TINUMAR-351934 format. One record per atom (N, C-alpha, C): residue number from 1; atom name; residue in three letters; x, y, z. Coordinates in Angstrom, 1 decimal. Layout:
% TINUMAR-351934
pos;site;code;u;v;w
NUM;CA;ALA;X;Y;Z
...
This chain:
% TINUMAR-351934
pos;site;code;u;v;w
1;N;MET;-24.5;5.9;-15.8
1;CA;MET;-23.3;6.5;-16.3
1;C;MET;-22.4;6.6;-15.3
2;N;PRO;-21.0;6.3;-15.4
2;CA;PRO;-20.0;6.4;-14.4
2;C;PRO;-19.8;7.9;-14.2
3;N;HIS;-19.5;8.2;-13.0
3;CA;HIS;-19.1;9.5;-12.5
3;C;HIS;-17.8;9.5;-12.0
4;N;LYS;-17.2;8.5;-11.7
4;CA;LYS;-15.8;8.3;-11.3
4;C;LYS;-15.2;7.0;-12.0
5;N;ILE;-14.0;7.2;-12.6
5;CA;ILE;-13.3;6.0;-13.3
5;C;ILE;-12.1;5.9;-12.6
6;N;LEU;-11.7;4.7;-12.3
6;CA;LEU;-10.4;4.3;-11.7
6;C;LEU;-9.5;3.5;-12.9
7;N;ALA;-8.4;4.1;-13.3
7;CA;ALA;-7.7;3.3;-14.2
7;C;ALA;-6.3;3.0;-13.4
8;N;ALA;-6.2;1.4;-13.3
8;CA;ALA;-4.9;0.9;-12.9
8;C;ALA;-3.9;0.8;-14.0
9;N;ILE;-2.8;1.5;-13.7
9;CA;ILE;-1.7;1.5;-14.9
9;C;ILE;-0.4;1.1;-14.3
10;N;ASP;0.5;0.6;-15.2
10;CA;ASP;1.8;0.2;-14.9
10;C;ASP;2.8;1.0;-15.8
11;N;GLY;4.0;0.7;-15.9
11;CA;GLY;4.9;1.4;-16.8
11;C;GLY;5.1;1.0;-18.1
12;N;THR;4.3;0.1;-18.6
12;CA;THR;4.4;-0.4;-19.9
12;C;THR;3.8;0.4;-20.9
13;N;ASP;4.1;0.4;-22.2
13;CA;ASP;3.3;0.9;-23.3
13;C;ASP;1.6;0.7;-23.0
14;N;HIS;1.4;-0.6;-22.8
14;CA;HIS;0.2;-1.0;-22.6
14;C;HIS;-0.6;-0.2;-21.5
15;N;GLY;0.1;0.0;-20.4
15;CA;GLY;-0.3;0.8;-19.4
15;C;GLY;-0.7;2.3;-19.8
16;N;ILE;0.1;2.9;-20.7
16;CA;ILE;-0.2;4.2;-21.1
16;C;ILE;-1.5;4.2;-22.0
17;N;ARG;-1.6;3.1;-22.8
17;CA;ARG;-2.8;2.9;-23.6
17;C;ARG;-4.1;2.8;-22.8
18;N;THR;-3.8;2.1;-21.7
18;CA;THR;-4.9;1.9;-20.9
18;C;THR;-5.4;3.2;-20.3
19;N;ALA;-4.3;4.0;-19.8
19;CA;ALA;-4.6;5.4;-19.4
19;C;ALA;-5.5;6.3;-20.3
20;N;ARG;-4.9;6.2;-21.7
20;CA;ARG;-5.6;7.0;-22.5
20;C;ARG;-7.0;6.4;-22.8
21;N;ARG;-7.2;5.1;-22.9
21;CA;ARG;-8.6;4.7;-23.1
21;C;ARG;-9.5;5.0;-21.9
22;N;ALA;-9.0;4.9;-20.7
22;CA;ALA;-9.8;5.3;-19.4
22;C;ALA;-10.1;6.9;-19.7
23;N;ALA;-9.1;7.7;-20.0
23;CA;ALA;-9.4;9.1;-20.2
23;C;ALA;-10.6;9.4;-21.3
24;N;GLU;-10.4;8.6;-22.4
24;CA;GLU;-11.5;8.8;-23.4
24;C;GLU;-12.7;8.5;-22.9
25;N;GLU;-13.0;7.3;-22.0
25;CA;GLU;-14.1;7.0;-21.4
25;C;GLU;-14.7;8.0;-20.4
26;N;ALA;-13.6;8.6;-19.7
26;CA;ALA;-14.0;9.8;-18.6
26;C;ALA;-14.5;10.9;-19.4
27;N;ARG;-14.0;11.4;-20.4
27;CA;ARG;-14.4;12.4;-21.3
27;C;ARG;-15.7;12.2;-21.9
28;N;ARG;-16.0;11.0;-22.5
28;CA;ARG;-17.3;10.7;-23.2
28;C;ARG;-18.4;10.8;-22.2
29;N;MET;-18.0;10.2;-21.0
29;CA;MET;-19.0;10.1;-20.0
29;C;MET;-19.1;11.2;-18.9
30;N;ASP;-18.3;12.3;-19.1
30;CA;ASP;-18.2;13.4;-18.3
30;C;ASP;-18.0;12.9;-16.7
31;N;ALA;-17.0;11.9;-16.7
31;CA;ALA;-16.7;11.4;-15.4
31;C;ALA;-15.3;11.9;-14.9
32;N;GLU;-15.1;11.9;-13.6
32;CA;GLU;-13.8;12.1;-12.9
32;C;GLU;-12.9;10.9;-13.3
33;N;LEU;-11.6;11.3;-13.5
33;CA;LEU;-10.6;10.0;-13.7
33;C;LEU;-9.6;10.0;-12.6
34;N;ILE;-9.4;8.9;-11.9
34;CA;ILE;-8.3;8.7;-11.1
34;C;ILE;-7.3;7.8;-11.6
35;N;LEU;-6.1;8.0;-11.8
35;CA;LEU;-5.0;7.1;-12.3
35;C;LEU;-4.4;6.5;-11.1
36;N;LEU;-4.2;5.3;-11.0
36;CA;LEU;-3.7;4.5;-9.8
36;C;LEU;-2.5;3.7;-10.4
37;N;HIS;-1.4;4.0;-9.8
37;CA;HIS;-0.2;3.0;-10.0
37;C;HIS;0.2;2.3;-8.6
38;N;THR;0.4;0.9;-8.6
38;CA;THR;0.7;0.3;-7.4
38;C;THR;2.1;-0.3;-7.4
39;N;PHE;2.7;-0.4;-6.4
39;CA;PHE;4.1;-1.0;-6.5
39;C;PHE;4.2;-2.0;-5.2
40;N;SER;5.1;-2.9;-5.4
40;CA;SER;5.5;-3.7;-4.2
40;C;SER;7.0;-3.9;-4.3
41;N;PRO;7.7;-3.7;-3.3
41;CA;PRO;9.1;-3.6;-3.5
41;C;PRO;9.6;-5.1;-3.8
42;N;ARG;10.5;-5.2;-4.8
42;CA;ARG;10.9;-6.5;-5.2
42;C;ARG;12.2;-6.3;-6.0
43;N;GLU;12.8;-7.3;-6.5
43;CA;GLU;14.1;-7.2;-7.2
43;C;GLU;13.8;-6.3;-8.5
44;N;LEU;14.7;-5.4;-8.9
44;CA;LEU;14.4;-4.4;-10.0
44;C;LEU;14.9;-5.3;-11.3
45;N;THR;14.1;-5.0;-12.4
45;CA;THR;14.5;-5.6;-13.6
45;C;THR;15.6;-4.8;-14.3
46;N;ASN;16.1;-5.3;-15.3
46;CA;ASN;17.3;-4.6;-15.9
46;C;ASN;16.8;-3.2;-16.6
47;N;ASP;15.4;-3.2;-17.1
47;CA;ASP;14.9;-1.9;-17.6
47;C;ASP;14.7;-1.0;-16.6
48;N;GLU;14.4;-1.4;-15.3
48;CA;GLU;14.2;-0.5;-14.2
48;C;GLU;15.6;0.1;-13.6
49;N;LEU;16.7;-0.8;-13.7
49;CA;LEU;18.0;-0.4;-13.4
49;C;LEU;18.4;0.5;-14.4
50;N;ASP;18.3;0.4;-15.6
50;CA;ASP;18.6;1.4;-16.7
50;C;ASP;17.9;2.7;-16.4
51;N;TYR;16.6;2.7;-16.1
51;CA;TYR;15.9;3.9;-15.7
51;C;TYR;16.5;4.5;-14.5
52;N;ALA;16.7;3.9;-13.6
52;CA;ALA;17.3;4.4;-12.3
52;C;ALA;18.7;5.1;-12.5
53;N;GLU;19.6;4.3;-13.3
53;CA;GLU;20.7;4.9;-13.6
53;C;GLU;20.7;6.2;-14.5
54;N;LYS;19.7;6.4;-15.4
54;CA;LYS;19.6;7.5;-16.1
54;C;LYS;19.1;8.8;-15.1
55;N;ARG;18.3;8.4;-14.3
55;CA;ARG;17.5;9.3;-13.3
55;C;ARG;18.4;9.7;-12.2
56;N;CYS;19.0;8.7;-11.6
56;CA;CYS;19.7;8.8;-10.4
56;C;CYS;21.1;8.6;-10.3
57;N;GLY;21.8;8.2;-11.4
57;CA;GLY;23.2;8.1;-11.6
57;C;GLY;23.6;6.7;-11.2
58;N;SER;25.0;6.4;-11.4
58;CA;SER;25.5;5.1;-11.4
58;C;SER;25.6;4.7;-9.8
59;N;ASP;25.4;5.5;-8.8
59;CA;ASP;25.5;5.1;-7.4
59;C;ASP;24.3;4.2;-7.1
60;N;PHE;23.2;4.5;-7.7
60;CA;PHE;21.9;3.7;-7.4
60;C;PHE;22.2;2.2;-8.0
61;N;ARG;22.6;2.1;-9.1
61;CA;ARG;22.8;0.7;-9.8
61;C;ARG;23.9;0.0;-8.8
62;N;LYS;24.8;0.7;-8.5
62;CA;LYS;25.9;-0.1;-7.6
62;C;LYS;25.3;-0.4;-6.2
63;N;LEU;24.4;0.3;-5.6
63;CA;LEU;23.9;0.0;-4.5
63;C;LEU;22.8;-1.2;-4.5
64;N;VAL;22.1;-1.4;-5.6
64;CA;VAL;20.9;-2.4;-5.5
64;C;VAL;21.2;-3.5;-6.5
65;N;SER;22.1;-3.3;-7.5
65;CA;SER;22.2;-4.2;-8.6
65;C;SER;23.1;-5.4;-8.2
66;N;GLY;22.7;-6.7;-8.5
66;CA;GLY;23.3;-7.8;-8.4
66;C;GLY;23.8;-8.2;-6.9
67;N;GLY;23.2;-7.6;-6.0
67;CA;GLY;23.5;-7.8;-4.6
67;C;GLY;22.8;-8.9;-4.0
68;N;VAL;23.3;-9.6;-3.1
68;CA;VAL;22.5;-10.4;-2.2
68;C;VAL;22.7;-10.0;-0.7
69;N;LEU;21.7;-10.4;0.1
69;CA;LEU;21.7;-9.7;1.4
69;C;LEU;23.0;-10.0;2.2
70;N;SER;23.6;-11.1;1.9
70;CA;SER;24.7;-11.6;2.7
70;C;SER;26.0;-10.3;2.5
71;N;GLN;25.9;-9.7;1.3
71;CA;GLN;26.9;-8.6;1.0
71;C;GLN;26.7;-7.4;1.8
72;N;TYR;25.5;-7.2;2.5
72;CA;TYR;25.2;-6.1;3.2
72;C;TYR;25.5;-6.2;4.5
73;N;SER;25.9;-5.0;5.2
73;CA;SER;26.3;-5.2;6.6
73;C;SER;24.9;-4.8;7.4
74;N;HIS;24.8;-5.3;8.7
74;CA;HIS;23.6;-4.9;9.5
74;C;HIS;23.9;-3.7;10.2
75;N;GLU;25.2;-3.2;10.2
75;CA;GLU;25.6;-1.9;10.9
75;C;GLU;25.7;-0.7;9.9
76;N;ASP;25.4;0.4;10.5
76;CA;ASP;25.5;1.6;9.8
76;C;ASP;26.9;2.1;9.4
77;N;LYS;27.6;1.5;8.5
77;CA;LYS;29.0;1.8;8.2
77;C;LYS;28.9;2.4;6.9
78;N;ALA;29.9;3.1;6.5
78;CA;ALA;30.0;3.7;5.1
78;C;ALA;30.2;2.6;3.9
79;N;SER;30.9;1.6;4.4
79;CA;SER;31.2;0.5;3.4
79;C;SER;31.4;-0.8;4.3
80;N;PRO;30.9;-1.7;3.8
80;CA;PRO;29.9;-1.9;2.8
80;C;PRO;28.5;-1.3;3.0
81;N;PRO;27.7;-1.2;1.8
81;CA;PRO;26.3;-0.6;2.2
81;C;PRO;25.6;-1.4;3.1
82;N;THR;24.7;-0.7;3.8
82;CA;THR;23.7;-1.5;4.9
82;C;THR;22.6;-1.9;4.3
83;N;ILE;21.9;-2.9;4.8
83;CA;ILE;20.5;-3.3;4.4
83;C;ILE;19.7;-2.3;4.3
84;N;LYS;19.7;-1.4;5.4
84;CA;LYS;18.8;-0.2;5.6
84;C;LYS;19.0;0.6;4.3
85;N;SER;20.2;1.0;3.9
85;CA;SER;20.4;1.9;2.7
85;C;SER;20.0;1.2;1.4
86;N;PHE;20.1;-0.2;1.3
86;CA;PHE;19.6;-0.9;0.1
86;C;PHE;18.1;-0.7;0.1
87;N;ILE;17.4;-1.1;1.1
87;CA;ILE;15.9;-0.9;1.2
87;C;ILE;15.4;0.4;1.0
88;N;GLU;16.1;1.4;1.5
88;CA;GLU;15.5;2.8;1.3
88;C;GLU;15.7;3.2;-0.1
89;N;ALA;16.9;2.8;-0.8
89;CA;ALA;17.2;3.2;-2.2
89;C;ALA;16.1;2.5;-3.0
90;N;ARG;15.9;1.3;-2.8
90;CA;ARG;14.9;0.4;-3.6
90;C;ARG;13.5;1.1;-3.4
91;N;ASP;13.0;1.3;-2.3
91;CA;ASP;11.8;1.8;-2.1
91;C;ASP;11.6;3.2;-2.7
92;N;ASN;12.6;4.2;-2.5
92;CA;ASN;12.7;5.4;-3.2
92;C;ASN;12.6;5.4;-4.7
93;N;PHE;13.3;4.3;-5.2
93;CA;PHE;13.2;4.2;-6.7
93;C;PHE;11.8;3.9;-7.1
94;N;PHE;11.1;2.9;-6.4
94;CA;PHE;9.6;2.6;-6.9
94;C;PHE;8.6;3.8;-6.6
95;N;ARG;8.9;4.7;-5.8
95;CA;ARG;8.1;5.9;-5.7
95;C;ARG;8.4;7.0;-6.7
96;N;ILE;9.7;7.1;-7.0
96;CA;ILE;10.1;8.0;-8.1
96;C;ILE;9.6;7.4;-9.5
97;N;TYR;9.7;6.2;-9.7
97;CA;TYR;9.5;5.5;-11.0
97;C;TYR;7.9;5.7;-11.1
98;N;GLY;7.1;5.4;-10.0
98;CA;GLY;5.8;5.4;-10.0
98;C;GLY;5.2;6.8;-10.2
99;N;GLU;5.9;7.8;-9.8
99;CA;GLU;5.6;9.2;-10.2
99;C;GLU;5.7;9.5;-11.5
100;N;ASP;6.9;9.2;-12.1
100;CA;ASP;7.0;9.2;-13.5
100;C;ASP;6.0;8.6;-14.4
101;N;ILE;5.5;7.4;-14.1
101;CA;ILE;4.5;6.6;-14.8
101;C;ILE;3.2;7.5;-14.6
102;N;LEU;2.8;7.9;-13.5
102;CA;LEU;1.7;8.6;-13.3
102;C;LEU;1.7;10.1;-14.2
103;N;ASP;2.9;10.7;-14.1
103;CA;ASP;3.0;11.8;-15.0
103;C;ASP;2.8;11.6;-16.3
104;N;ARG;3.4;10.5;-16.9
104;CA;ARG;3.2;10.2;-18.5
104;C;ARG;1.8;10.0;-18.6
105;N;ALA;1.1;9.2;-17.8
105;CA;ALA;-0.3;8.7;-17.9
105;C;ALA;-1.1;9.9;-17.9
106;N;SER;-0.9;10.9;-17.0
106;CA;SER;-1.7;12.0;-16.9
106;C;SER;-1.6;12.9;-18.2
107;N;GLU;-0.4;13.0;-18.9
107;CA;GLU;-0.1;13.8;-19.9
107;C;GLU;-1.1;13.1;-21.0
108;N;GLN;-1.2;11.7;-21.2
108;CA;GLN;-2.0;11.1;-22.0
108;C;GLN;-3.5;11.5;-21.8
109;N;ALA;-3.8;11.5;-20.7
109;CA;ALA;-5.2;11.9;-20.3
109;C;ALA;-5.6;13.2;-20.7
110;N;PHE;-4.7;14.1;-20.4
110;CA;PHE;-5.0;15.6;-20.8
110;C;PHE;-5.1;15.8;-22.3
111;N;GLU;-4.2;15.0;-23.1
111;CA;GLU;-4.4;15.0;-24.5
111;C;GLU;-5.7;14.7;-25.0
112;N;THR;-6.5;13.9;-24.3
112;CA;THR;-7.8;13.6;-24.7
112;C;THR;-8.8;14.7;-24.5
113;N;GLY;-8.4;15.7;-23.7
113;CA;GLY;-9.3;16.9;-23.5
113;C;GLY;-9.8;17.0;-22.2
114;N;LEU;-9.4;16.0;-21.4
114;CA;LEU;-9.7;16.2;-19.8
114;C;LEU;-9.2;17.4;-19.2
115;N;ASP;-9.8;18.1;-18.3
115;CA;ASP;-9.4;19.3;-17.7
115;C;ASP;-8.7;18.8;-16.3
116;N;GLU;-9.1;17.8;-15.7
116;CA;GLU;-8.7;17.4;-14.4
116;C;GLU;-8.4;15.9;-14.3
117;N;VAL;-7.4;15.4;-13.7
117;CA;VAL;-7.0;14.0;-13.5
117;C;VAL;-6.3;14.0;-12.1
118;N;SER;-6.8;12.9;-11.4
118;CA;SER;-6.2;12.7;-10.0
118;C;SER;-5.3;11.4;-10.2
119;N;THR;-4.3;11.4;-9.4
119;CA;THR;-3.3;10.3;-9.4
119;C;THR;-3.1;9.8;-7.9
120;N;LEU;-2.9;8.5;-7.9
120;CA;LEU;-2.6;7.9;-6.6
120;C;LEU;-1.5;6.8;-6.8
121;N;LEU;-0.6;6.8;-6.0
121;CA;LEU;0.6;6.0;-5.8
121;C;LEU;0.5;5.2;-4.5
122;N;GLU;0.2;3.9;-4.7
122;CA;GLU;0.1;3.1;-3.5
122;C;GLU;1.0;1.9;-3.6
123;N;GLU;1.6;1.6;-2.3
123;CA;GLU;2.3;0.4;-2.2
123;C;GLU;1.4;-0.7;-1.6
124;N;GLY;1.6;-2.0;-2.3
124;CA;GLY;0.9;-3.2;-1.8
124;C;GLY;0.5;-4.0;-2.9
125;N;ASP;-0.2;-5.2;-2.6
125;CA;ASP;-0.8;-6.0;-3.7
125;C;ASP;-1.5;-5.4;-4.7
126;N;PRO;-1.2;-5.4;-6.0
126;CA;PRO;-2.0;-4.7;-7.1
126;C;PRO;-3.3;-4.9;-7.1
127;N;CYS;-3.7;-6.2;-7.1
127;CA;CYS;-5.2;-6.6;-7.1
127;C;CYS;-5.9;-6.1;-5.9
128;N;GLN;-5.4;-6.3;-4.7
128;CA;GLN;-6.1;-5.7;-3.6
128;C;GLN;-6.1;-4.4;-3.5
129;N;THR;-5.2;-3.7;-3.9
129;CA;THR;-5.0;-2.2;-3.8
129;C;THR;-6.0;-1.7;-4.9
130;N;VAL;-6.1;-2.3;-6.1
130;CA;VAL;-7.1;-1.7;-7.1
130;C;VAL;-8.6;-1.8;-6.4
131;N;LEU;-8.8;-3.0;-6.0
131;CA;LEU;-10.2;-3.2;-5.4
131;C;LEU;-10.4;-2.4;-4.2
132;N;ASN;-9.6;-2.2;-3.3
132;CA;ASN;-9.6;-1.4;-2.2
132;C;ASN;-9.8;0.1;-2.5
133;N;THR;-8.9;0.5;-3.4
133;CA;THR;-9.1;1.9;-3.9
133;C;THR;-10.5;2.3;-4.5
134;N;ALA;-10.8;1.3;-5.4
134;CA;ALA;-12.2;1.4;-5.9
134;C;ALA;-13.4;1.5;-5.0
135;N;ARG;-13.2;0.9;-3.9
135;CA;ARG;-14.2;1.0;-2.8
135;C;ARG;-14.2;2.2;-2.1
136;N;GLU;-12.8;2.6;-1.7
136;CA;GLU;-12.5;3.9;-0.9
136;C;GLU;-13.0;5.1;-1.8
137;N;GLU;-12.6;5.0;-3.0
137;CA;GLU;-12.8;6.3;-3.9
137;C;GLU;-14.4;6.3;-4.5
138;N;ASN;-15.1;5.2;-4.1
138;CA;ASN;-16.5;5.1;-4.7
138;C;ASN;-16.6;5.4;-6.2
139;N;VAL;-15.5;4.6;-6.9
139;CA;VAL;-15.7;4.6;-8.3
139;C;VAL;-16.7;3.8;-9.0
140;N;ASP;-17.2;4.2;-10.1
140;CA;ASP;-18.2;3.5;-10.8
140;C;ASP;-17.6;2.4;-11.7
141;N;MET;-16.5;2.7;-12.3
141;CA;MET;-15.8;1.7;-13.2
141;C;MET;-14.3;1.6;-13.0
142;N;ILE;-13.9;0.6;-13.2
142;CA;ILE;-12.3;0.1;-13.1
142;C;ILE;-11.8;-0.2;-14.4
143;N;VAL;-10.8;0.5;-14.9
143;CA;VAL;-10.3;0.3;-16.3
143;C;VAL;-8.8;-0.3;-15.8
144;N;ILE;-8.6;-1.5;-16.5
144;CA;ILE;-7.3;-2.3;-16.3
144;C;ILE;-6.9;-2.8;-17.6
145;N;GLY;-5.6;-3.0;-17.9
145;CA;GLY;-4.9;-3.5;-19.1
145;C;GLY;-5.0;-4.9;-18.9
146;N;LYS;-5.2;-5.6;-20.1
146;CA;LYS;-5.3;-7.1;-20.2
146;C;LYS;-3.8;-7.6;-20.2
147;N;SER;-3.1;-7.1;-21.2
147;CA;SER;-1.8;-7.8;-21.1
147;C;SER;-1.0;-7.0;-22.2
148;N;ASP;0.4;-7.3;-22.0
148;CA;ASP;1.3;-6.7;-23.0
148;C;ASP;2.6;-7.4;-22.8
149;N;HIS;2.6;-8.8;-22.4
149;CA;HIS;3.7;-9.3;-22.1
149;C;HIS;3.9;-10.8;-22.6
150;N;SER;4.8;-11.5;-22.3
150;CA;SER;5.1;-12.8;-23.0
150;C;SER;3.9;-13.8;-22.5
151;N;ALA;3.9;-15.0;-23.1
151;CA;ALA;2.8;-15.9;-22.7
151;C;ALA;2.8;-16.4;-21.3
152;N;ILE;4.0;-16.6;-20.7
152;CA;ILE;4.2;-17.0;-19.5
152;C;ILE;3.7;-15.8;-18.4
153;N;ALA;4.2;-14.6;-18.6
153;CA;ALA;3.6;-13.4;-18.0
153;C;ALA;2.1;-13.3;-18.0
154;N;ASN;1.7;-13.5;-19.3
154;CA;ASN;0.2;-13.3;-19.4
154;C;ASN;-0.5;-14.2;-18.6
155;N;PHE;0.1;-15.5;-18.4
155;CA;PHE;-0.6;-16.4;-17.5
155;C;PHE;-0.9;-15.8;-16.1
156;N;PHE;0.2;-15.3;-15.6
156;CA;PHE;0.2;-14.8;-14.3
156;C;PHE;-0.7;-13.4;-14.2
157;N;LEU;-0.3;-12.6;-15.1
157;CA;LEU;-0.9;-11.3;-15.2
157;C;LEU;-2.5;-11.5;-15.5
158;N;GLY;-2.9;-12.5;-16.4
158;CA;GLY;-4.1;-12.8;-16.6
158;C;GLY;-4.9;-13.2;-15.4
159;N;ASN;-4.2;-13.8;-14.4
159;CA;ASN;-4.9;-14.3;-13.2
159;C;ASN;-5.3;-13.0;-12.5
160;N;LYS;-4.4;-12.1;-12.4
160;CA;LYS;-4.6;-10.7;-11.7
160;C;LYS;-5.8;-10.0;-12.3
161;N;VAL;-5.9;-10.0;-13.5
161;CA;VAL;-7.2;-9.3;-14.4
161;C;VAL;-8.3;-10.1;-14.1
162;N;LYS;-8.2;-11.4;-14.0
162;CA;LYS;-9.4;-12.3;-13.6
162;C;LYS;-9.8;-12.1;-12.1
163;N;LYS;-8.8;-12.0;-11.2
163;CA;LYS;-9.1;-11.6;-10.0
163;C;LYS;-9.9;-10.4;-9.6
164;N;ILE;-9.4;-9.3;-10.2
164;CA;ILE;-10.2;-8.1;-10.2
164;C;ILE;-11.4;-8.1;-10.8
165;N;MET;-11.7;-8.7;-11.9
165;CA;MET;-12.9;-9.0;-12.5
165;C;MET;-13.9;-9.8;-11.8
166;N;ASN;-13.4;-10.8;-11.1
166;CA;ASN;-14.3;-11.7;-10.2
166;C;ASN;-14.6;-11.0;-8.8
167;N;GLU;-13.7;-10.2;-8.4
167;CA;GLU;-13.9;-9.6;-7.1
167;C;GLU;-14.5;-8.2;-6.9
168;N;ALA;-14.5;-7.6;-8.1
168;CA;ALA;-15.0;-6.2;-8.2
168;C;ALA;-16.5;-6.2;-8.0
169;N;ASP;-17.0;-5.2;-7.3
169;CA;ASP;-18.4;-5.1;-7.2
169;C;ASP;-18.9;-3.9;-8.0
170;N;ARG;-18.3;-3.6;-9.2
170;CA;ARG;-18.5;-2.6;-9.9
170;C;ARG;-18.0;-3.0;-11.4
171;N;THR;-18.4;-2.1;-12.4
171;CA;THR;-18.0;-2.4;-13.8
171;C;THR;-16.5;-2.5;-14.0
172;N;VAL;-16.0;-3.4;-14.7
172;CA;VAL;-14.7;-3.5;-15.0
172;C;VAL;-14.5;-3.5;-16.5
173;N;LEU;-13.6;-2.6;-17.2
173;CA;LEU;-13.4;-2.4;-18.5
173;C;LEU;-11.8;-2.9;-18.8
174;N;THR;-11.7;-4.0;-19.4
174;CA;THR;-10.3;-4.3;-19.8
174;C;THR;-9.9;-3.8;-21.2
175;N;VAL;-8.6;-3.4;-21.3
175;CA;VAL;-8.1;-2.8;-22.5
175;C;VAL;-7.2;-3.8;-23.0
176;N;ASP;-7.3;-4.2;-24.3
176;CA;ASP;-6.3;-5.2;-25.0
176;C;ASP;-5.2;-4.4;-25.4
């Protein structure tokens, strides 16, 4: 019987369902639940930009949307924005966004009757981070979502799921 369960989640509805399923398993098995969200800085999607604008105001969207690096100064001037300010804003966004994802997933876990949930926010390759965290935290089971995306996205995301399943040295539960 697992004593520690690691659930890797993202910001999709499917990620929230994955967190709920992991919480149900943890409750049923009287196991500790750790929710993990990983991020790697990249160009933001329109949904993420909308979220950022609601959370941080229009300045963030102006700073990071539609820009190419050639528009940014290498010097610390107020205008145009610097590459450093772009990178800091983007990285801060991923942290804030990740914390919100973990908060929502924690709420789902508590709704299943769990008394305690741990959360981790890590930067890095999602597959490697899940595998490393599973080893470092000595978890007995990894819970991951299979997919909730388009056919093309499923091809690439499916490869991530397969990688975790193939390389994990512990039980992996996939959630449809």
